[in-house]
N, C-alpha and C positions, 0 to 999 in steps of 0.2 A: 971293424964294422960296429955299429952302434944300433940298438933297437929303440924305437919310440912307440909308446901306446898311441892309438888313434881312436876316437869314438866319434860317430856321426850323430847330428842332431837336426831336426826340422827348424829349431830356433836356437842359434849358437849363443846369441846374447843372453837369453833366459837360462841356458845351461851354464854359461859362465857365472851368472848371478848365483845360481844354486850351488854349483860346485865350490866356489869361493866361500860362500856362507855356510854351507852344510859340512864341507870336508876340509876347509881351511887351505885350499889350493890358492896361489897367488898368480895374478895375471903377469905374463911375460910380454905378450904381443897380442893385439886385436887387429885384424885386417877386415876392411869393409869393401864390399863390391860397389859398382856404380850407382846402385839404388840405395846405398847407405846401410845395407844389411851386413851384420858381422858374418863373414863367410868362412873365416879361419881364426883360430885363437890358439895360443899356446900358454899353458898353465904350468907353474912350477910347483913341484912337489919335492921339497928339499932342493937338491941339485939336479933332479931329474925333470924332464918336460913331457907333458901329455898334451897332444895336438887334438883339437876339435875341428870338425868340419861340417859343412852342410850335407845332408843326405838322410837316408833312412836309418833309424837307430837299430840296434841289435848287434849280433855277432859275439865274439868272445868277450868275456869279462876282463877287468883290469884289476891286478893286485897291486896294493900300495902298502909298503912297510911303515908302520907308525910305532912311536915309542910306547904310547899309552892307549891300548885298544879300547879300554872301558871309557876314558874321557872322550875319545874320538867317537865312539858310538853314541854316547850321551849328546854330544854337540849336534851329530847328524840327526838323531831322532828329534831333537828340540827344533831343528830347522826344517822338519818336515820330510826327512828322507823316509822312504818305505823300507823298513828293515826286512829283508828276505831270509836271512839267517841270523839268529840271536847270537850273542857271544858265546863262543865255545873254546874250550882248551883242547888243541889238537894233540895226537899222539907224538907228532914231530916236534912239539915244544912251543907252537904258536898259539897265541890267544887271538881270535879273530871273529869277525862278523861280516855280513854281506848287506848291501842296501841297493835298491833300484832308484835311479834318478827319475825325474818326472816324465822322461820320454822312454823309459824302460831298459836303459843301459845298466848292466850289472857292474858293481864296484865292490871289490873284496879288500878289506883292511886287516891287517894283523901284525904281529910282532915278529913273525919269521922274515929273515933276511937270507936269501940263497947264497 
């Protein structure tokens, strides 16, 4: 089995623009419906895939392991991400922060790798 993170958005195209610009994700695939609206996207985070789909935002957050949490945090803030948890050193050895995207989905970034 394999697990893939999924986040729902009212506007997938805008979400892709934000997530690639703020968090450095890369587009793997974009699918449009008959009206030309992006209805599904797959973004690469290293070798992993996060799927986006049309729907109501919310639900569980997504954790993404990064090499340099400070640089990642600074990039996200500069791109307009709303930081919901400032950088913190966790007792389990991770340096991490959290941010909300424009539709309210929570994203957690840190150096911890389970």
